[in-house]
C-alpha positions in Angstrom: -23.1 -10.4 -8.7 -20.4 -9.3 -6.2 -20.6 -10.9 -2.9 -20.5 -8.0 -0.5 -19.5 -9.4 2.9 -20.9 -6.3 4.6 -19.3 -4.7 7.7 -16.6 -7.0 9.1 -16.5 -7.8 12.8 -13.5 -6.0 14.3 -11.1 -8.2 16.3 -11.3 -6.9 19.8 -7.9 -6.7 21.5 -7.8 -8.7 24.7 -4.8 -6.9 26.1 -2.6 -3.9 25.3 0.1 -6.0 23.6 0.7 -3.2 21.1 1.2 -0.3 23.5 0.4 3.4 23.3 3.6 4.4 21.5 3.1 2.0 18.6 -0.7 2.6 18.5 -0.1 6.3 18.1 2.4 5.6 15.2 -0.3 3.4 13.6 -2.9 6.2 14.0 -0.6 8.9 12.8 0.4 6.9 9.7 -3.2 6.3 8.8 -4.1 10.0 9.1 -1.1 11.0 7.1 -2.0 8.6 4.3 -5.6 9.8 4.3 -4.7 13.5 4.3 -2.1 13.1 1.6 -4.3 11.0 -0.7 -7.2 13.5 -0.3 -4.8 16.3 -1.0 -3.6 14.6 -4.2 -7.3 14.4 -5.3 -7.8 18.0 -4.5 -4.7 19.0 -6.5 -6.0 17.0 -9.4 -9.2 19.0 -9.4 -7.1 22.2 -9.4 -5.3 20.8 -12.5 -2.0 20.6 -10.6 -1.8 16.9 -10.9 -1.8 15.7 -14.6 -2.9 12.4 -15.9 -4.5 9.7 -13.8 -3.6 8.2 -10.5 -4.9 5.5 -8.2 -5.8 6.4 -4.6 -5.9 4.2 -1.5 -8.7 6.1 0.3 -10.3 3.6 2.6 -7.3 1.1 2.5 -4.9 3.0 4.8 -4.8 0.4 7.6 -2.9 -2.1 5.4 0.0 0.2 4.5 0.1 1.7 8.0 0.1 -1.7 9.7 2.9 -3.2 7.6 4.8 0.1 7.5 5.0 0.4 11.3 5.8 -3.3 11.7 8.7 -3.2 9.2 12.3 -2.7 10.3 14.9 -0.4 8.7 16.4 -2.3 5.7 13.2 -4.2 4.9 12.0 -3.8 1.4 8.6 -2.9 -0.1 7.2 -3.6 -3.6 3.9 -2.2 -4.5 1.5 -1.6 -7.4 0.4 1.5 -9.3 -1.8 2.1 -6.1 1.4 2.8 -4.2 1.2 6.3 -2.7 0.2 5.0 0.7 2.9 2.3 0.8 5.5 4.8 -0.1 4.5 7.3 2.5 4.2 4.5 5.1 7.9 3.8 4.8 8.7 7.4 5.8 9.1 9.1 2.5 8.3 12.8 3.0 4.9 14.0 1.8 6.4 16.7 -0.4 8.5 14.1 -2.3 5.3 12.2 -3.2 3.1 15.2 -4.0 6.0 16.8 -5.9 6.2 13.8 -8.1 2.5 13.7 -8.7 2.7 17.4 -9.6 5.7 16.9 -12.0 8.0 19.1 -9.9 11.7 18.9 -9.7 11.5 18.3 -5.9 9.6 15.0 -6.5 11.0 11.5 -5.8 11.9 11.0 -9.4 12.4 14.7 -10.1 9.0 14.8 -11.8 9.8 12.2 -14.5 8.2 9.1 -12.9 4.8 10.3 -11.9 2.1 8.5 -9.8 2.8 4.9 -10.8 6.6 4.9 -10.5 7.3 6.0 -6.9 10.7 4.6 -5.8 13.0 5.4 -2.8 15.8 3.0 -2.2 16.8 5.1 0.8 13.5 4.1 2.5 13.3 0.6 1.2 10.6 1.4 -1.4 11.7 -0.6 -4.4 9.2 0.7 -6.8 5.6 0.9 -7.9 4.7 -1.5 -10.7 2.0 -0.7 -13.3 2.0 -4.1 -14.9 -0.2 -6.4 -12.9 1.8 -9.1 -11.2 5.1 -8.1 -12.6 6.7 -7.3 -9.2 6.0 -10.6 -7.5 8.9 -12.5 -9.1 11.1 -9.4 -8.6 10.2 -9.5 -4.9 11.3 -13.1 -4.9 14.6 -12.0 -6.3 15.1 -9.4 -3.6 14.3 -12.0 -0.9 16.6 -14.6 -2.5 19.4 -12.0 -2.3 18.8 -11.7 1.5 18.8 -15.4 1.9 21.9 -16.0 -0.1 23.9 -13.3 1.8 22.5 -14.2 5.2 20.9 -10.8 5.7 17.9 -10.5 7.9 15.8 -8.1 5.9 12.3 -9.2 4.8 10.7 -8.3 1.5 7.0 -7.4 1.5 5.1 -7.5 -1.8 1.6 -5.8 -2.0 -0.8 -6.5 -4.8 -4.5 -6.4 -5.6 -7.1 -9.2 -5.7 -7.0 -9.3 -9.5 -3.3 -10.3 -9.4 -4.2 -13.7 -8.0 -5.5 -14.7 -11.4 -2.2 -13.8 -13.1 0.4 -16.5 -13.8 3.2 -14.5 -12.1 1.3 -14.8 -8.8 1.4 -18.6 -8.9 5.0 -18.8 -10.2 6.2 -16.4 -7.4 4.3 -18.3 -4.7 5.7 -21.6 -5.8 9.3 -20.4 -6.1 9.1 -18.6 -2.7 7.7 -21.7 -1.0 10.2 -24.1 -2.5 13.1 -22.0 -1.6 11.7 -20.8 1.8 12.3 -17.2 0.9 12.0 -14.4 3.4 9.1 -12.7 1.6 5.6 -11.7 2.7 2.9 -11.5 0.0 0.0 -9.2 0.9 -3.2 -9.3 -1.2 -5.3 -6.1 -0.7 -8.7 -7.5 -1.6 -10.9 -4.5 -2.2 -13.5 -6.7 -4.0 -12.9 -5.3 -7.4 -10.3 -6.1 -10.1 -10.5 -2.7 -11.7 -14.2 -2.5 -12.6 -15.1 -6.2 -12.3 -16.1 -7.9 -9.0 -13.4 -10.4 -8.1 -16.1 -12.9 -7.1 -17.3 -13.1 -10.7 -13.8 -14.0 -12.0 -12.5 -16.4 -9.3 -13.5 -20.0 -8.5 -12.8 -19.6 -4.8 -14.3 -17.2 -2.2 -10.9 -16.0 -1.0 -8.8 -15.3 -4.1 -5.5 -15.4 -2.2 -6.3 -17.3 1.0 -8.0 -20.2 -0.6 -5.0 -20.8 -2.9 -2.4 -20.8 -0.1 -2.6 -24.5 0.5 -1.5 -25.2 -3.0 1.9 -24.0 -2.0 2.0 -25.5 1.4 1.1 -22.2 3.1 -1.4 -21.3 5.8 -4.6 -19.7 4.8 -4.6 -16.2 6.3 -7.5 -13.9 5.7 -7.8 -10.8 8.0 -9.7 -7.6 8.5 -7.6 -5.2 6.4 -9.5 -2.2 7.8 -8.2 -2.7 11.4 -4.6 -1.6 11.8 -4.1 -3.5 15.0 -5.1 -6.8 13.2 -2.8 -6.0 10.3 0.1 -5.0 12.5 -0.1 -8.2 14.6 -0.3 -10.4 11.5 2.6 -8.5 9.9 4.7 -9.1 13.0 4.1 -12.8 12.9 4.9 -13.1 9.2 8.1 -11.0 9.6 9.2 -13.1 12.6 8.6 -16.3 10.5 10.6 -15.0 7.6 13.5 -13.8 9.7 13.7 -17.2 11.3 14.2 -18.8 7.9 10.8 -20.5 7.9 9.7 -19.1 4.5 7.0 -16.9 3.0 3.5 -16.0 4.1 0.5 -15.1 2.0 -1.9 -12.7 3.8 -5.2 -11.6 2.3 -6.5 -8.3 3.7 -10.2 -7.6 3.2 -10.7 -3.9 2.5 -12.5 -1.5 0.2 -11.6 1.6 -1.8 -13.8 4.6 -1.2 -13.1 6.0 -4.7 -13.1 4.4 -8.1 -10.3 2.4 -9.6 -8.7 5.6 -10.9 -9.5 9.3 -11.4 -11.5 8.4 -14.5 -13.7 5.9 -12.7 -16.9 7.2 -10.9 -17.5 3.7 -9.6 -21.1 3.4 -10.8 -20.8 -0.4 -11.1 -20.9 -0.8 -7.4 -24.3 -2.0 -5.9 -26.3 0.6 -4.1 -25.4 1.0 -0.5 -22.2 -1.0 -0.7 -19.9 2.0 -0.3 -22.0 3.3 2.6 -21.8 0.0 4.5 -18.0 -0.2 4.1 -17.6 3.4 5.2 -19.0 2.3 8.5 -15.8 0.2 8.7 -13.6 3.2 7.8 -10.1 2.4 9.1 -9.8 5.8 10.8 -13.2 5.5 12.4 -12.3 2.1 13.8 -8.9 3.3 15.1 -10.2 6.4 16.8 -12.6 4.1 18.7 -9.8 1.8 19.5 -7.7 4.5 21.0 -10.6 5.6 23.2 -10.9 2.0 24.4 -7.2 2.1 25.6 -7.6 5.5 27.2 -5.9 7.8 24.7 -7.4 11.2 25.1 -9.3 13.2 22.5 -6.7 15.9 23.0 -3.9 13.6 21.9 -5.8 12.5 18.9 -6.6 16.1 17.9 -2.9 17.0 18.2 -2.0 14.2 15.8 -4.7 15.3 13.4 -3.5 18.9 13.6 0.2 18.1 13.2 -0.5 15.9 10.1 -2.7 18.5 8.4 0.1 21.0 8.9 2.6 18.7 7.4 0.4 18.1 4.3 -0.4 21.8 4.0 3.2 22.8 4.2 4.2 20.1 1.7 1.6 21.4 -0.7 2.9 24.9 -0.6 6.5 23.6 -1.1 5.4 21.7 -4.1 3.4 24.5 -5.6 6.5 26.7 -5.4 8.9 24.1 -6.7 10.1 24.4 -10.3 9.3 22.0 -13.1 12.2 19.7 -14.1 14.7 21.3 -16.6 15.2 20.1 -20.1 18.5 18.5 -19.1 16.6 16.4 -16.6 13.7 15.6 -18.9 15.9 14.6 -21.8 18.4 12.4 -19.8 18.0 8.6 -19.4 15.0 8.4 -21.7 16.5 5.6 -23.8 19.1 2.9 -22.9 22.0 5.0 -24.2 21.1 7.8 -21.8 19.8 10.2 -24.4 16.4 11.1 -25.7 16.7 11.1 -29.5 14.6 8.4 -31.3 16.7 5.6 -32.9 15.4 3.0 -35.3 
């Protein structure tokens, strides 16, 4: 049976170390991710998004917290659930929705789809559909920075199920031995696809409880509180830039929807989703901004601005053409063509 921790206790800030400007960036990012992901779902229901995709509804605080904490030049590696992490690095909404809708204006000109979002310009080094495949690649990117003396940091996002994959342990060991400037972020939403992570893992914290095996600190945080995520990201980035090696951060969170579009999530215990929605990242953060005196009018302005951005992007994508045959039939095989060869 899945061990539902129930509502997490939010870390109450003791001072305004984050500041209003950064806090508004964190809020805006979370709203943008929520609105864009919800729009992707709506477009799917309209038959404008083909195939499946994996949404981050309910997990926005993690992508937003790390995205705001990153510096230009830092690199992101993420999973098939990568829309939020891509948008959090500043990729325009129409580029993501356009790709999901198979339009020529998409990030990959409609050829990559939901699970292959990449934007080198924004430091988004790809979404990876193979569980755990990107962790060793992230080590390679971090090794490049170390070798060249660059100060960029690589951040690698993955789900709780990845912690039972061999590549997880190989990457952590290599990063620790070489003191690579990489931050590993486990988004523990309690389920590895349809199976409770607690039923498949010998330790309560699938990432945190394994950190000591690689000489790393156990870090398990509230992944639904963007302030908590932002602060922890800053510490990990500072450590990496100082040449002090990697960090492994487990962020406790919960996805509001199923694993993918085909999953209604009926395997979840009754009431679990409702309890976690009380810890909705946006609900938490709106209360946080009130605590620091940010007015309802300012919050509403952010909400309105973001909705307009998503609405405008949707119309741009609907009007965008499908990719031409020349685009579709180029770079399909290694020789650059499309014809099948035995």
